[in-house]
Every structure is written in structure tokens, then in C-alpha cells.
C-alpha positions in Angstrom: -1.2 -30.5 47.7 -3.1 -27.4 46.9 0.2 -25.3 46.1 1.0 -28.1 43.6 -2.5 -27.9 41.8 -2.2 -24.0 41.9 1.1 -24.2 39.8 -0.2 -26.9 37.8 -3.3 -24.6 36.6 -1.0 -21.5 36.2 1.2 -23.3 34.2 -1.6 -24.7 32.3 -2.9 -21.3 31.8 0.5 -20.0 30.9 0.7 -22.7 28.1 -2.9 -22.2 26.8 -2.4 -18.1 26.6 1.1 -18.7 25.0 -0.5 -20.7 22.2 -3.7 -18.9 21.7 -1.0 -15.5 21.5 1.1 -17.4 19.0 -2.2 -18.5 16.8 -3.0 -14.8 16.7 0.2 -13.6 15.3 0.3 -13.2 11.6 2.4 -15.8 9.4 5.9 -14.6 8.5 6.4 -15.8 4.8 9.6 -16.5 3.5 11.2 -14.8 0.6 9.9 -17.4 -1.9 6.4 -17.5 -0.3 6.4 -13.6 -0.4 7.3 -13.6 -4.3 4.8 -16.3 -5.3 2.0 -14.2 -3.3 3.0 -11.3 -5.7 5.2 -9.6 -3.3 8.7 -8.2 -4.0 11.3 -7.1 -1.4 14.5 -4.9 -1.7 17.3 -6.2 0.0 18.1 -2.9 1.6 15.0 -0.5 1.8 16.0 2.6 -0.6 15.5 6.4 0.0 14.2 8.5 -2.5 14.1 12.3 -3.2 11.4 14.8 -1.4 8.9 15.8 -3.5 5.4 17.9 -3.3 2.3 17.1 -4.5 -1.3 18.4 -3.7 -3.9 15.4 -2.2 -7.5 15.4 -3.2 -8.5 17.4 0.0 -6.1 19.9 -1.5 -3.4 19.8 1.0 0.1 19.2 0.6 1.1 15.4 0.2 4.9 15.1 0.4 7.6 13.0 1.7 6.6 13.3 5.4 2.8 12.2 4.4 4.7 8.9 4.0 6.5 8.5 7.1 4.8 7.0 10.3 2.8 4.3 8.8 3.0 1.8 5.8 2.0 3.1 2.3 0.4 1.4 -0.6 1.0 3.8 -3.6 -0.5 3.0 -7.1 0.4 5.0 -9.8 -2.6 5.7 -12.5 -4.8 8.2 -13.3 -9.1 8.3 -13.1 -9.8 8.2 -16.9 -8.2 4.5 -16.8 -10.5 2.1 -18.0 -9.4 -1.3 -16.6 -6.1 -1.6 -14.5 -6.5 1.5 -12.1 -10.2 0.6 -10.7 -9.5 -2.9 -10.8 -6.5 -2.4 -8.6 -8.3 0.1 -6.4 -11.1 -2.2 -6.1 -8.7 -4.9 -4.9 -7.3 -2.8 -2.7 -10.4 -1.5 -1.2 -11.4 -5.2 -0.4 -8.1 -6.0 1.1 -8.2 -2.9 3.3 -11.7 -3.5 4.7 -10.5 -7.2 5.8 -8.1 -5.5 8.1 -8.6 -5.3 11.5 -8.8 -1.4 12.7 -5.6 -1.5 14.3 -4.0 -2.8 11.1 -6.0 0.0 9.1 -4.2 2.6 11.2 -0.8 1.0 10.2 -1.5 1.8 6.5 -2.6 4.0 3.9 -3.7 3.6 0.4 -2.9 6.3 -2.1 -3.9 6.8 -6.0 -1.1 9.0 -7.6 -2.3 10.7 -10.6 -0.1 10.6 -13.7 -2.7 12.5 -15.6 -2.5 16.0 -13.7 -4.3 17.7 -16.9 -7.5 16.2 -16.3 -7.2 15.0 -12.5 -7.5 18.2 -10.8 -8.5 18.3 -7.0 -12.1 17.8 -7.6 -12.1 15.3 -9.5 -9.5 13.3 -7.4 -11.9 14.0 -4.5 -14.8 12.3 -6.4 -12.9 9.2 -7.7 -10.5 8.4 -5.0 -13.1 7.8 -2.0 -15.4 6.2 -3.8 -13.2 3.3 -3.4 -12.8 3.8 0.0 -13.0 7.4 2.2 -9.6 6.9 3.9 -7.8 6.3 1.0 -5.8 9.5 -0.7 -5.6 10.6 -4.1 -2.8 12.9 -5.1 -1.0 14.6 -8.3 0.9 17.5 -9.2 3.5 18.9 -11.0 4.6 16.5 -14.4 8.4 17.0 -13.8 7.6 16.1 -10.0 5.6 12.8 -10.9 8.2 11.9 -13.5 10.9 12.4 -10.9 9.1 10.5 -8.4 7.6 7.8 -10.5 11.3 7.0 -12.0 12.9 6.6 -8.6 10.2 4.3 -7.5 10.7 2.3 -10.8 7.2 3.1 -12.3 7.5 3.3 -15.9 4.6 5.4 -17.8 4.1 7.2 -21.0 1.5 9.5 -22.4 -0.2 8.1 -25.7 -1.7 10.2 -28.0 -5.4 8.9 -29.6 -7.1 10.1 -32.6 -9.4 13.1 -32.2 -6.6 14.7 -29.8 -7.4 12.8 -26.8 -5.3 10.7 -24.9 -4.3 7.6 -22.5 -1.5 7.0 -20.3 0.2 3.4 -20.6 1.8 2.5 -16.9 3.1 -0.4 -14.8 0.5 -1.9 -12.7 2.5 -2.6 -9.6 1.5 -1.4 -5.9 4.9 0.5 -4.5 5.2 -0.1 -1.0 6.7 2.3 1.4 7.9 1.7 4.9 7.3 3.9 7.8 10.6 5.7 7.4 9.5 6.9 4.1 11.9 4.5 2.2 11.0 2.7 -0.8 10.4 -1.3 0.6 9.1 -3.0 -2.4 6.3 -3.8 -4.4 3.0 -5.8 -5.4 2.9 -7.1 -8.6 -0.7 -7.9 -10.1 -3.0 -9.4 -10.6 -4.2 -8.2 -6.9 -6.3 -10.7 -4.6 -7.4 -9.6 -1.4 -6.4 -12.6 0.8 -2.9 -12.8 -0.7 -2.7 -9.0 -0.2 -3.3 -9.3 3.2 -1.3 -12.0 4.0 1.6 -10.7 2.4 1.3 -7.1 4.0 1.1 -8.6 7.6 4.0 -10.8 7.2 5.9 -7.8 5.7 4.7 -5.7 8.8 5.2 -8.3 11.4 8.8 -8.8 10.4 9.6 -5.3 9.9 12.9 -4.1 12.2 12.1 -1.0 13.3 
């Protein structure tokens, strides 16, 4: 009798533990659900060329900087009046809502398309404002053009009156997987809950 009760108790405990474990696992979304939430994944992650930029700490930012964790890359510039600060603020709200172990698996990077004005000091002032863990990087305009082109990011410099200029650019966030390959992208508008939901699903379903 005691053995039967013990077995039943152990069985129930295992069932409950399994149920709780399942509840705590990220929900894996279908392709259609991902697209509805603004995430588009490539059928096959795409490799792209080596590059070398400089981050807001004055250190090298290159292909190796994208390996070992997931990366969200947003191509913009610090003088951007609306799209860039809105996207960075959304990414910041999404990021602080992640668990610490999830944050360790993800980095958010602003890649400036305006190396003429976005110096290391300017990026060091701008990027950590959104989150101290975020990274800002920029470099040679031809390196930026090649990188952006390979990641399907369109941009162009637009001259304004008085000798000033702005930069028109796409608003997607590029997703790079831990192998350093182009995995897909998130489309605006960026809503923090949707971003967390889709990123958790993508990371949970990733085949290492």
C-alpha cells in the first residue's frame, strides 16, 4: 500500500513538474504567426562578407562581434528625427522586459549610416541613453554600403537647403543568428510585446 501511494505521489509530482516546465517554455509561432507579428525569416540563413567598423567604445566591431549570440541590427543615424529614436526606444523597452539569461543571448546594435557626423564620442553619448548594454558602430562609408546592401538595407543621402543633409533609410531591424548569419528581419512598427514574443519563438526553435 505504502509503495503504491509513493509511486502515485512521484507520478503526480512528475506530471505537475512537466506541466509547469511546459508552461514556462517560449511559445513557438508558425511562419504565418511570425509574419503577422512583423518577423520575416529567410528560408536558409545567409552568410555575408567580413567587415570592420568601430564601436562607441572605440573598439573593433566586426563579423566576430556577431557570433555567439543573437543580434538585432538597426541601420540609422543619431540626427534622425523620428524613425531611429522610436525604433531604439522600442528595442530598449523590449530588452528590459527579457529575463537576465535572455538578455545575455541578445545584443542590440545601432549601425550609423552617417560616419561624417556620428563620431565615436557622438555614438557614446547617444546609444547608451537607450540602454547601457546597447552598441553603436560606424566606419568607412564604402564598408557600410556593402554591409547594408548584403543585409537588404536601402539608404541614400539626401541634400537639404543650407548645405545640410539627411539620410533616408529602411526601418527594418536585421536579425543575425549566433553563427553570424543573416537570419531575417523585423518590420516596423515595433511593439515591445510582439518583439519579445517573436524573438523568444525564433530563439527557442533555432537548430544549432
